[in-house]
Backbone as numpy.savetxt, mean C-alpha at the origin, in Angstrom:
# Nx Ny Nz CAx CAy CAz Cx Cy Cz
12.18 11.56 -2.22 11.19 12.37 -1.51 11.04 11.95 -0.08
11.25 10.63 0.30 11.43 10.10 1.72 12.67 9.25 1.85
13.40 9.68 2.82 14.64 8.83 3.02 14.68 8.69 4.51
14.73 7.38 4.97 14.98 6.98 6.39 16.23 6.27 6.46
17.04 6.61 7.36 18.40 5.98 7.68 18.34 5.49 9.09
18.39 4.16 9.24 18.53 3.64 10.64 17.47 4.06 11.60
16.29 4.41 11.17 15.27 5.07 12.07 14.86 4.08 13.13
14.78 4.54 14.43 14.50 3.64 15.50 13.71 4.42 16.46
12.76 3.82 17.10 11.96 4.43 18.09 11.71 3.30 19.29
12.02 3.76 20.39 11.92 2.86 21.77 10.99 3.71 22.62
9.97 3.01 23.38 9.25 3.40 24.40 9.62 2.74 25.65
10.49 3.26 26.37 11.11 2.62 27.45 11.84 1.40 26.98
11.59 0.05 27.47 12.32 -1.02 27.10 11.76 -1.51 25.82
10.66 -1.17 25.33 9.97 -1.81 24.21 10.42 -0.98 23.05
10.87 -1.72 21.91 11.24 -1.38 20.57 10.14 -1.34 19.70
9.60 -0.16 19.31 8.37 -0.08 18.42 8.98 -0.18 16.93
10.02 0.62 16.58 10.68 0.58 15.25 12.11 0.45 15.43
12.74 -0.52 14.74 14.21 -0.86 14.82 14.97 -0.75 13.41
15.95 0.24 13.39 16.80 0.37 12.37 16.21 0.32 11.05
15.28 1.20 10.74 14.51 1.10 9.57 15.23 2.11 8.63
15.58 1.57 7.40 16.20 2.27 6.36 15.44 2.04 5.04
14.90 3.03 4.30 14.34 2.95 3.04 14.37 4.23 2.25
14.02 4.04 1.04 14.01 5.35 0.17 12.76 5.26 -0.70
12.11 6.31 -0.60 10.79 6.37 -1.44 10.88 7.58 -2.43
10.67 7.16 -3.72 10.85 8.20 -4.92 9.68 9.29 -4.96
9.87 10.31 -5.56 8.86 11.31 -5.87 7.79 10.60 -6.59
6.58 10.84 -6.42 5.51 10.25 -7.22 5.12 8.85 -6.91
5.88 8.15 -6.03 5.51 6.78 -5.77 4.50 6.54 -4.70
3.62 5.48 -5.08 2.68 5.03 -3.92 3.29 3.95 -3.17
3.69 4.17 -1.91 4.36 2.95 -1.13 3.57 2.44 -0.15
3.44 1.33 -0.12 2.49 0.52 0.84 3.36 0.05 1.89
2.81 0.17 3.21 3.53 -0.16 4.32 2.61 -1.09 4.99
3.02 -2.39 5.20 2.19 -3.47 5.66 2.88 -4.24 6.94
2.02 -4.58 7.78 2.32 -5.44 9.02 1.30 -5.51 9.93
1.49 -6.41 10.90 0.39 -6.69 11.83 0.26 -5.46 12.76
-0.86 -5.58 13.62 -1.14 -4.61 14.55 0.15 -4.60 15.57
0.63 -3.41 15.92 1.74 -3.26 16.78 3.03 -3.43 16.11
3.07 -3.45 14.86 4.31 -3.81 14.14 5.21 -2.47 13.92
4.65 -1.31 14.15 5.45 -0.10 14.15 5.13 0.88 12.87
4.00 0.50 12.30 3.55 1.34 11.13 3.23 2.74 11.49
2.24 2.94 12.51 1.95 4.24 12.88 3.01 4.98 13.46
3.81 4.38 14.21 5.00 5.06 14.88 5.93 5.42 13.65
6.10 4.72 12.73 6.90 5.11 11.59 6.29 6.53 10.94
5.10 6.41 10.66 4.37 7.54 10.15 4.51 8.90 10.87
4.39 8.65 12.20 4.47 9.82 13.20 5.93 10.39 13.12
6.93 9.61 13.15 8.23 10.05 13.03 8.59 10.75 11.61
8.14 10.16 10.58 8.40 10.68 9.27 7.54 12.10 9.10
6.43 12.18 9.76 5.64 13.39 9.72 5.98 14.39 10.61
7.06 14.33 11.41 7.56 15.24 12.48 6.86 15.36 13.63
5.92 14.32 13.98 5.06 14.30 15.01 5.70 13.62 16.38
6.70 12.84 15.92 7.24 12.08 17.12 8.78 11.99 16.80
9.57 12.20 17.68 11.19 12.38 17.53 11.62 10.69 17.63
12.49 10.39 16.74 13.05 9.07 16.84 14.16 9.03 17.91
14.20 8.02 18.38 15.31 7.59 19.50 16.68 7.60 18.79
16.59 7.09 17.60 17.97 7.07 16.88 17.78 7.12 15.34
18.75 7.30 14.53 18.69 7.60 13.16 18.16 8.91 12.70
17.98 8.97 11.41 17.50 10.26 10.74 16.51 9.96 9.65
15.79 11.05 9.22 14.90 10.94 8.11 14.92 12.36 7.36
14.89 12.32 6.03 14.64 13.39 5.20 13.33 13.34 4.54
12.46 14.08 4.72 11.11 14.13 3.89 10.88 15.52 3.13
10.63 15.45 1.89 10.53 16.59 1.01 11.75 17.49 1.08
12.93 16.90 1.19 14.18 17.65 1.35 14.45 18.31 2.76
13.58 17.90 3.62 13.86 18.60 5.06 14.23 17.56 6.15
15.09 17.80 6.89 15.46 16.91 7.95 14.45 17.00 9.00
13.86 15.79 9.24 12.76 15.72 10.21 13.08 15.93 11.62
14.38 15.65 11.97 14.84 15.95 13.45 15.11 17.31 13.66
15.81 17.96 12.59 16.24 19.38 12.82 15.03 20.37 12.56
14.02 20.04 11.69 13.00 21.01 11.32 11.61 20.27 11.44
11.11 19.68 12.53 9.90 18.91 12.38 8.76 19.77 12.05
8.78 21.07 12.55 7.67 22.03 12.18 7.59 22.21 10.68
8.73 22.41 10.09 8.66 22.75 8.70 8.15 21.52 7.89
8.60 20.29 8.42 8.11 19.11 7.63 6.68 18.90 7.70
6.02 19.44 9.02 4.61 19.32 9.09 3.81 20.30 8.15
4.47 21.31 7.75 3.94 22.24 6.74 3.85 21.61 5.31
4.82 20.65 5.05 5.00 20.12 3.80 4.34 18.80 3.63
3.79 18.09 4.63 3.17 16.90 4.52 1.62 16.97 4.87
0.90 16.03 4.32 -0.46 15.82 4.82 -0.51 14.40 5.28
-1.39 14.45 6.40 -1.67 13.17 7.17 -3.04 12.83 7.48
-3.33 11.56 7.17 -4.65 11.00 7.59 -4.41 9.96 8.67
-4.80 10.33 9.81 -4.58 9.12 10.95 -5.74 8.27 10.91
-5.61 7.13 11.42 -6.60 6.06 11.58 -7.91 6.89 12.36
-7.66 7.54 13.31 -8.80 8.28 14.08 -8.80 9.71 13.72
-9.27 10.43 12.72 -9.07 11.62 12.10 -9.21 12.97 13.17
-10.30 12.53 14.12 -10.42 13.67 15.27 -11.06 14.99 14.63
-12.21 14.95 13.80 -12.91 16.11 13.25 -13.69 16.70 14.37
-13.80 17.93 14.15 -14.66 18.74 15.13 -16.20 18.50 14.75
-16.85 17.75 15.46 -18.19 17.21 15.06 -19.26 18.10 15.08
-19.13 19.19 16.00 -20.28 20.24 15.98 -20.02 21.36 15.04
-18.84 21.36 14.38 -18.65 22.29 13.24 -19.10 21.58 11.78
-19.45 22.55 11.07 -19.72 21.95 9.59 -18.44 21.51 8.86
-18.57 20.95 7.66 -17.59 20.30 7.04 -16.68 21.61 6.48
-17.49 22.60 6.06 -16.84 23.96 5.66 -15.94 24.49 6.68
-16.58 24.64 7.93 -15.84 25.33 9.02 -14.64 24.42 9.50
-14.79 23.10 9.46 -13.65 22.26 9.82 -12.43 22.58 8.91
-12.70 22.55 7.52 -11.56 22.88 6.62 -11.16 24.35 6.80
-12.04 25.30 6.98 -11.64 26.63 7.12 -10.80 26.94 8.27
-10.93 26.15 9.47 -10.19 26.27 10.47 -8.69 25.72 10.29
-8.66 24.72 9.46 -7.29 24.23 9.20 -6.57 25.10 8.08
-7.44 25.48 7.13 -6.95 26.45 6.16 -6.17 27.71 6.68
-6.88 28.20 7.84 -6.20 29.35 8.62 -4.99 28.97 9.22
-4.96 27.70 9.83 -3.78 27.32 10.61 -2.64 27.13 9.58
-2.93 26.89 8.35 -1.91 26.81 7.28 -1.63 27.96 6.54
-2.24 29.07 6.97 -2.12 30.37 6.39 -2.41 30.42 4.87
-3.42 29.61 4.40 -3.55 29.70 3.04 -4.08 30.93 2.43
-3.54 31.46 1.37 -4.04 32.81 0.77 -5.39 32.81 0.40
-5.97 31.58 -0.10 -7.36 31.50 -0.59 -7.84 30.21 -0.17
-8.36 30.02 0.97 -8.66 28.73 1.58 -10.09 28.27 1.07
-10.98 29.46 0.77 -12.25 29.07 0.30 -12.15 28.12 -0.99
-11.26 28.53 -1.94 -11.10 27.99 -3.26 -10.61 26.47 -2.91
-9.83 26.19 -2.12 -9.28 25.02 -1.69 -10.40 24.00 -1.11
-11.19 24.74 -0.24 -12.17 23.98 0.39 -13.25 23.44 -0.66
-13.55 24.57 -1.58 -14.67 24.17 -2.71 -13.95 22.99 -3.59
-12.79 23.05 -3.91 -12.14 22.16 -4.78 -12.24 20.71 -4.25
-11.74 20.53 -3.02 -11.76 19.22 -2.32 -13.18 18.63 -2.01
-14.02 19.54 -1.59 -15.25 19.05 -1.11 -16.21 18.45 -2.46
-15.78 19.10 -3.58 -16.36 18.76 -4.87 -15.90 17.48 -5.26
-14.56 17.51 -5.23 -13.75 16.19 -5.66 -14.27 15.01 -4.73
-14.55 15.16 -3.62 -15.09 13.99 -2.72 -16.55 13.96 -2.45
-17.26 14.64 -3.26 -18.72 14.41 -3.28 -19.25 15.12 -1.95
-18.85 16.00 -1.40 -19.46 16.56 -0.05 -19.87 17.99 -0.15
-19.79 18.54 -1.33 -20.00 20.00 -1.47 -21.42 20.33 -1.07
-22.45 19.46 -1.50 -23.87 19.74 -1.18 -24.17 19.82 0.22
-23.25 19.15 1.08 -23.50 19.07 2.52 -22.49 19.79 3.28
-22.00 20.71 2.76 -20.67 21.43 3.34 -21.14 22.31 4.55
-22.39 22.69 4.74 -22.72 23.35 6.08 -23.46 22.51 7.07
-23.38 21.25 6.79 -24.11 20.47 7.91 -23.18 19.97 8.97
-23.51 19.85 10.13 -22.59 19.39 11.27 -21.74 18.09 10.81
-20.57 18.03 11.16 -19.79 16.74 10.86 -20.35 15.67 11.65
-20.90 15.78 12.81 -21.56 14.73 13.53 -22.58 14.14 13.08
-23.21 14.67 12.13 -24.27 13.99 11.32 -23.85 13.20 10.14
-22.44 13.21 9.80 -21.93 12.36 8.61 -21.87 10.99 8.97
-21.82 10.14 8.01 -21.45 8.83 7.99 -19.94 8.62 8.27
-19.62 7.41 8.66 -18.12 7.36 8.65 -17.33 7.43 7.44
-18.03 7.12 6.30 -17.36 7.14 5.07 -17.19 8.69 4.63
-18.28 9.55 4.94 -18.16 11.00 4.69 -17.11 11.74 5.55
-16.98 11.11 6.80 -16.00 11.75 7.82 -14.57 11.45 7.20
-14.37 10.30 6.76 -13.01 9.77 6.21 -12.67 10.66 4.90
-13.69 10.85 4.06 -13.49 11.74 2.92 -13.13 13.23 3.35
-13.80 13.69 4.34 -13.49 15.04 4.72 -12.11 15.01 5.28
-11.86 14.00 6.04 -10.37 13.98 6.70 -9.30 14.11 5.58
-9.64 13.31 4.51 -8.70 13.29 3.33 -8.56 14.74 2.86
-9.81 15.43 2.64 -9.67 16.66 2.17 -8.87 17.66 2.98
-9.01 17.41 4.22 -8.31 18.16 5.29 -6.76 18.03 5.03
-6.36 16.68 4.73 -5.09 16.43 4.55 -4.39 17.07 3.42
-5.25 17.32 2.38 -4.87 17.86 1.01 -4.96 19.26 1.00
-5.64 19.88 1.86 -6.00 21.40 1.75 -4.75 22.32 1.31
-3.59 21.96 1.82 -2.48 22.86 1.69 -1.65 22.31 0.48
-2.18 21.42 -0.18 -1.45 20.77 -1.43 -0.02 20.30 -0.98
0.05 19.26 -0.13 1.36 18.65 0.35 2.00 18.03 -0.70
3.37 18.08 -0.60 4.24 17.04 -1.44 4.16 15.82 -1.10
4.07 15.41 0.11 3.85 14.07 0.53 2.56 13.87 1.44
2.00 12.74 1.18 0.79 12.33 1.92 0.85 11.08 2.64
0.60 11.20 3.81 0.64 9.82 4.76 -0.68 9.41 5.04
-1.18 8.18 4.72 -2.60 7.75 4.90 -2.29 6.61 5.71
-2.95 6.45 6.94 -3.18 5.37 7.73 -4.54 4.77 7.81
-4.50 3.61 7.15 -5.76 2.99 7.12 -7.03 3.74 6.62
-6.66 4.16 5.36 -7.87 5.18 4.80 -9.14 4.71 4.45
-9.31 3.44 4.23 -10.46 2.76 4.09 -11.07 1.89 5.22
-10.48 1.97 6.36 -10.92 1.08 7.48 -12.31 1.27 7.84
-13.06 0.31 8.03 -14.49 0.41 8.49 -15.36 0.91 7.41
-14.92 1.34 6.12 -15.87 1.90 5.24 -16.75 0.77 4.47
-17.95 1.23 3.99 -18.72 0.18 3.21 -17.94 0.12 1.93
-18.28 -0.83 1.07 -17.63 -1.01 -0.28 -17.65 0.22 -1.29
-18.73 0.84 -1.21 -18.98 1.93 -2.07 -17.96 3.07 -1.64
-17.93 3.39 -0.36 -17.13 4.53 0.05 -15.74 4.09 -0.13
-15.32 2.80 0.25 -13.96 2.43 0.10 -13.52 2.46 -1.31
-14.42 2.33 -2.33 -13.89 2.37 -3.75 -13.73 3.79 -4.08
-14.61 4.74 -3.55 -14.41 6.03 -3.76 -13.00 6.60 -3.25
-12.70 6.14 -2.00 -11.42 6.62 -1.45 -10.24 6.09 -2.22
-10.35 4.77 -2.78 -9.17 4.14 -3.55 -9.18 4.86 -4.79
-10.31 5.26 -5.46 -10.22 5.80 -6.71 -9.60 7.18 -6.63
-9.81 7.81 -5.38 -9.21 9.17 -5.15 -7.73 9.19 -5.04
-7.29 7.94 -4.33 -5.93 7.78 -3.92 -5.05 7.63 -5.43
-5.83 6.87 -6.31 -5.14 6.60 -7.61 -5.26 7.73 -8.40
-6.07 8.65 -8.23 -6.13 10.04 -8.96 -4.91 10.83 -8.48
-4.77 10.84 -7.15 -3.70 11.69 -6.53 -2.30 11.04 -7.09
-2.23 9.81 -7.23 -0.98 9.18 -7.65 -0.61 9.51 -8.92
-1.75 9.76 -9.74 -1.49 10.20 -11.29 -0.99 11.62 -11.40
-1.24 12.40 -10.19 -0.82 13.75 -10.14 0.67 13.81 -9.54
1.36 12.72 -9.31 2.73 12.54 -9.05 3.01 12.89 -7.59
1.95 12.91 -6.72 2.20 13.00 -5.51 2.83 11.86 -4.72
3.49 12.00 -3.71 4.27 10.87 -3.01 3.22 10.30 -1.91
2.93 9.25 -1.94 1.83 8.74 -1.05 2.39 7.52 -0.17
2.43 7.64 1.07 2.96 6.66 2.01 1.57 6.12 2.65
1.26 4.72 2.21 -0.07 4.21 2.64 0.13 3.01 3.58
-0.26 3.13 4.77 -0.43 2.00 5.59 -1.89 1.30 5.74
-1.74 0.02 5.51 -3.07 -0.67 5.35 -3.13 -2.00 5.72
-4.24 -2.62 6.17 -4.30 -4.00 6.40 -5.03 -4.46 5.13
-5.49 -3.81 4.27 -6.35 -4.13 3.10 -5.23 -4.51 2.07
-5.02 -6.02 1.82 -4.05 -6.35 0.83 -4.46 -6.20 -0.49
-5.67 -6.22 -0.77 -6.28 -6.00 -2.10 -5.81 -4.54 -2.51
-6.21 -3.68 -1.59 -6.11 -2.26 -1.73 -4.49 -1.91 -2.04
-3.60 -2.59 -1.29 -2.15 -2.51 -1.36 -1.67 -2.91 -2.89
-2.23 -4.00 -3.17 -1.84 -4.61 -4.45 -2.33 -3.72 -5.71
-3.49 -3.11 -5.60 -4.15 -2.29 -6.66 -3.36 -1.01 -6.83
-3.01 -0.52 -5.71 -2.62 0.98 -5.60 -1.03 1.13 -5.64
-0.32 0.30 -5.02 1.08 0.62 -4.64 2.07 0.15 -5.80
3.00 1.01 -5.98 4.11 0.56 -6.89 5.14 -0.31 -6.13
5.26 -0.06 -4.83 6.14 -0.98 -4.06 5.47 -1.11 -2.75
6.07 -2.17 -2.13 5.35 -2.49 -0.68 6.56 -2.79 0.25
6.49 -2.27 1.62 7.39 -2.69 2.48 6.68 -3.49 3.66
7.28 -4.51 4.12 6.69 -5.31 5.16 7.52 -5.08 6.35
6.78 -4.67 7.63 7.42 -4.42 8.71 6.98 -5.29 10.02
7.78 -5.60 10.67 7.51 -6.26 12.07 8.56 -5.85 12.94
8.41 -4.46 13.50 9.41 -3.79 13.97 10.68 -3.46 13.12
11.16 -4.47 12.60 12.21 -4.37 11.57 11.62 -4.48 10.16
12.30 -3.87 9.26 11.69 -3.98 7.83 12.20 -5.24 7.24
11.24 -6.17 6.91 11.45 -7.49 6.40 11.88 -7.44 5.04
10.97 -6.85 4.16 11.26 -7.00 2.65 10.56 -5.70 1.94
11.18 -5.36 0.93 10.70 -4.23 0.11 10.61 -4.69 -1.39
9.71 -4.38 -2.24 9.58 -4.68 -3.53 8.16 -4.52 -4.13
8.05 -4.44 -5.37 6.67 -4.49 -5.94 5.92 -5.70 -5.67
4.51 -5.74 -5.62 3.82 -7.02 -5.39 4.37 -8.17 -6.17
4.70 -7.78 -7.55 4.93 -9.00 -8.46 6.34 -9.47 -8.16
7.33 -8.55 -7.76 8.55 -8.93 -7.23 8.74 -9.83 -6.06
7.82 -9.36 -4.99 7.68 -10.20 -3.76 7.24 -11.50 -4.13
6.15 -11.69 -4.92 5.55 -13.02 -5.38 6.81 -13.96 -5.94
7.37 -13.32 -6.94 8.24 -14.10 -7.68 9.51 -14.54 -6.90
9.97 -13.68 -6.01 11.16 -14.11 -5.08 10.79 -15.21 -4.28
9.53 -15.18 -3.84 9.16 -16.24 -2.88 8.81 -17.60 -3.37
8.07 -17.42 -4.68 7.50 -18.58 -5.28 7.95 -18.94 -6.66
8.87 -18.18 -7.17 9.17 -18.22 -8.51 7.99 -18.00 -9.57
8.11 -18.66 -10.72 7.00 -18.41 -11.66 6.38 -19.79 -12.04
5.02 -19.85 -11.96 4.39 -21.12 -12.10 3.18 -21.01 -13.21
3.03 -21.95 -14.05 1.92 -21.96 -15.03 1.06 -23.00 -14.60
-0.28 -22.73 -14.72 -1.31 -23.73 -14.58 -1.88 -24.07 -15.96
-1.86 -25.40 -16.19 -2.47 -26.08 -17.48 -3.57 -26.89 -17.10
-4.71 -26.68 -17.69 -6.02 -27.47 -17.53 -6.19 -28.32 -18.69
-6.30 -29.68 -18.49 -6.42 -30.77 -19.52 -7.79 -31.13 -19.57
-8.11 -31.77 -20.71 -9.53 -32.23 -20.82 -9.59 -33.56 -20.07
-8.51 -34.31 -19.97 -8.50 -35.63 -19.29 -6.98 -35.71 -18.55
-7.12 -36.52 -17.56 -5.79 -36.61 -16.73 -4.74 -37.20 -17.63
-3.42 -37.10 -17.35 -2.38 -37.75 -18.14 -1.28 -38.19 -17.23
-0.74 -39.19 -17.39 0.39 -39.65 -16.62 1.70 -39.09 -17.06
2.46 -38.49 -16.30 3.68 -37.87 -16.82 4.89 -38.53 -16.32
4.88 -38.82 -15.21 6.19 -39.47 -14.65 7.36 -38.50 -15.00
8.36 -38.94 -15.64 9.41 -37.97 -16.03 9.57 -37.95 -17.46
8.35 -38.03 -18.20 8.29 -38.04 -19.62 8.66 -36.56 -20.34
8.54 -35.49 -19.44 8.65 -34.45 -19.91 10.13 -34.13 -20.51
10.91 -34.54 -19.69 12.59 -34.45 -20.06 12.83 -32.93 -20.73
12.46 -31.96 -19.93 12.81 -30.64 -20.36 13.50 -30.05 -19.25
14.81 -29.55 -19.57 15.71 -29.05 -18.59 15.17 -27.89 -17.77
14.52 -27.03 -18.30 13.87 -25.87 -17.71 12.85 -26.05 -16.82
12.14 -27.23 -16.78 10.97 -27.55 -15.87 11.62 -27.76 -14.38
11.18 -26.90 -13.40 11.70 -27.02 -12.15 10.84 -27.91 -11.20
9.59 -27.97 -11.45 8.71 -28.62 -10.69 7.45 -28.87 -11.34
6.90 -30.09 -11.25 5.61 -30.37 -11.77 4.66 -31.07 -10.72
3.40 -30.50 -10.57 2.50 -31.02 -9.64 1.17 -31.37 -10.51
0.75 -32.58 -10.44 -0.39 -32.94 -10.99 -1.49 -33.21 -10.12
-2.81 -32.62 -10.40 -3.96 -32.84 -9.55 -5.11 -33.17 -10.63
-5.40 -34.35 -10.94 -6.38 -34.70 -11.86 -6.05 -34.10 -13.19
-6.99 -33.25 -13.60 -6.80 -32.57 -15.06 -6.15 -31.23 -14.88
-5.40 -31.01 -13.76 -4.67 -29.70 -13.59 -3.31 -29.94 -13.41
-2.35 -29.32 -14.12 -0.89 -29.33 -14.00 -0.46 -28.05 -13.39
0.38 -27.95 -12.38 1.18 -26.75 -11.92 2.62 -26.92 -12.21
3.20 -26.14 -12.94 4.58 -26.31 -13.46 5.36 -25.11 -13.35
6.45 -25.33 -12.61 7.36 -24.08 -12.32 8.37 -24.01 -13.28
8.46 -22.75 -13.94 9.49 -22.43 -15.04 10.24 -21.22 -14.60
11.37 -21.04 -15.25 12.10 -19.93 -15.12 11.65 -18.66 -16.01
11.26 -18.95 -17.13 10.91 -17.94 -18.09 9.69 -18.44 -18.95
8.49 -18.29 -18.42 7.35 -18.85 -19.19 7.17 -18.30 -20.57
7.47 -17.11 -20.74 7.29 -16.47 -22.18 8.01 -17.15 -23.09
9.34 -17.54 -22.76 10.14 -18.29 -23.82 9.99 -19.69 -23.74
9.57 -20.25 -22.61 9.59 -21.80 -22.58 8.16 -22.40 -22.71
7.20 -21.67 -22.57 5.86 -22.27 -22.82 5.50 -22.94 -24.03
6.11 -22.32 -25.23 5.75 -23.03 -26.49 6.30 -24.52 -26.46
7.70 -24.48 -25.97 8.28 -25.81 -26.09 7.46 -26.82 -25.11
7.19 -26.39 -23.83 6.49 -27.15 -22.89 5.23 -27.69 -23.55
4.38 -26.77 -23.95 3.12 -27.19 -24.72 3.29 -28.12 -25.86
4.28 -27.90 -26.64 4.59 -28.89 -27.72 4.79 -30.31 -27.21
5.71 -30.41 -26.12 6.06 -31.60 -25.50 4.76 -32.29 -25.06
3.97 -31.46 -24.28 2.86 -32.09 -23.68 1.76 -32.61 -24.66
1.68 -31.91 -25.91 0.88 -32.41 -26.93 1.42 -33.75 -27.60
2.79 -33.85 -27.57 3.31 -35.04 -28.03 3.16 -36.25 -27.24
2.92 -35.98 -25.92 2.72 -36.92 -24.82 1.05 -37.35 -24.74
0.36 -36.56 -25.51 -1.04 -36.91 -25.58 -2.01 -36.07 -24.80
-1.39 -35.02 -24.21 -2.29 -34.13 -23.36 -3.25 -33.31 -24.34
-4.47 -33.22 -24.05 -5.50 -32.51 -24.62 -5.60 -31.10 -23.85
-4.97 -30.11 -24.21 -4.89 -28.99 -23.40 -6.13 -27.99 -23.65
-6.74 -27.49 -22.52 -7.92 -26.66 -22.70 -7.57 -25.18 -22.49
-6.65 -24.91 -21.37 -6.41 -23.62 -20.99 -5.07 -23.66 -20.25
-4.29 -22.35 -20.44 -2.98 -22.19 -20.10 -3.00 -20.78 -19.38
-2.57 -20.59 -18.15 -2.45 -19.37 -17.54 -1.38 -19.36 -16.61
-0.80 -18.27 -16.15 0.14 -18.13 -15.12 -0.51 -18.15 -13.86
0.10 -18.89 -12.77 -0.52 -18.91 -11.47 -0.21 -17.77 -10.68
-1.19 -16.81 -10.56 -0.92 -15.52 -9.75 -1.22 -15.77 -8.35
-0.18 -15.84 -7.52 -0.48 -15.87 -6.03 -0.89 -14.61 -5.68
-1.49 -14.51 -4.59 -2.14 -13.31 -3.91 -1.17 -12.68 -3.02
-1.15 -11.38 -2.77 -0.35 -10.76 -1.93 -0.59 -11.23 -0.53
-1.71 -11.67 -0.13 -2.03 -12.19 1.11 -1.24 -13.50 1.37
-0.89 -14.32 0.47 -0.10 -15.38 0.63 1.40 -14.99 1.00
1.83 -14.06 0.20 3.18 -13.65 0.44 3.32 -12.90 1.85
2.30 -12.24 2.20 2.36 -11.46 3.34 2.34 -12.36 4.68
1.48 -13.43 4.59 1.34 -14.29 5.70 2.74 -15.10 5.85
3.19 -15.65 4.72 4.50 -16.22 4.69 5.66 -15.46 5.27
5.82 -14.30 4.82 7.09 -13.60 5.27 6.73 -13.14 6.62
5.61 -12.80 7.12 5.31 -12.18 8.32 5.60 -13.46 9.38
5.09 -14.53 9.06 5.23 -15.74 9.90 6.68 -16.16 10.10
7.58 -15.92 9.05 8.88 -16.38 9.12 9.87 -15.42 10.04
9.21 -14.22 10.24 9.90 -13.18 10.94 9.95 -13.64 12.45
11.05 -13.64 13.13 10.98 -14.04 14.70 10.46 -12.75 15.39
9.67 -13.00 16.42 9.16 -12.08 17.27 10.28 -11.35 18.11
């Protein structure tokens, strides 16, 4: 659904995006992560046909972005970080204006559908300038979806929202994903990315790494299990198990790296019990996406 090949954008001597190549399947929620100034918004603008690349090419929804940018804009929906709504107009008239621009045959039905889905129907005739930030963000999402786009670009969709509004937006994104829409999500919210995205790409002008959150964690840290003991135990090299890669002991807690915990845990637990360990809990050590992000970004040379 989205293919980028060696996509590059320069502003004078400054390289905003360098040699970006990736492929995103139909129905995928793809998270795009990186620090401020890493090229996320520039990438979105190129893929949405709003900014011409300096080099490279992209295909979005089967259309060449460079050859037919206007057609691409008709096929995608985009939520920018600053949505730019008409604040003196009502929510209804904001959406009606865009529905007319898209030449929708029945914009009223679409307006009613999305205002209801996002909980704004009762306030449809109130000026947008009286809305909270969360309500404006939901209205901007409705505007992006009004023409039922095949691809949706969301740039920081929950930025600055209170927890309740942020959850509403996240739940709505998850609902859209269940409808097999392709969603390209730029966010600084790593919890959000981990919960919503099937795959994640890390960018710092260049694409650093792509994979599912779980793949990225395992590639960087391997798999580790945490074993909580009733009392500390001295292990030294008594484990004598060839598949144990590393053992860290901290009081009553052991952190052990294995290749295949599902197959190797029973043997490991049996050996620990033979050595006198009184085991209370066993679980896999789940690294946070934040740890992965910070390590990979810090490794990337500026």
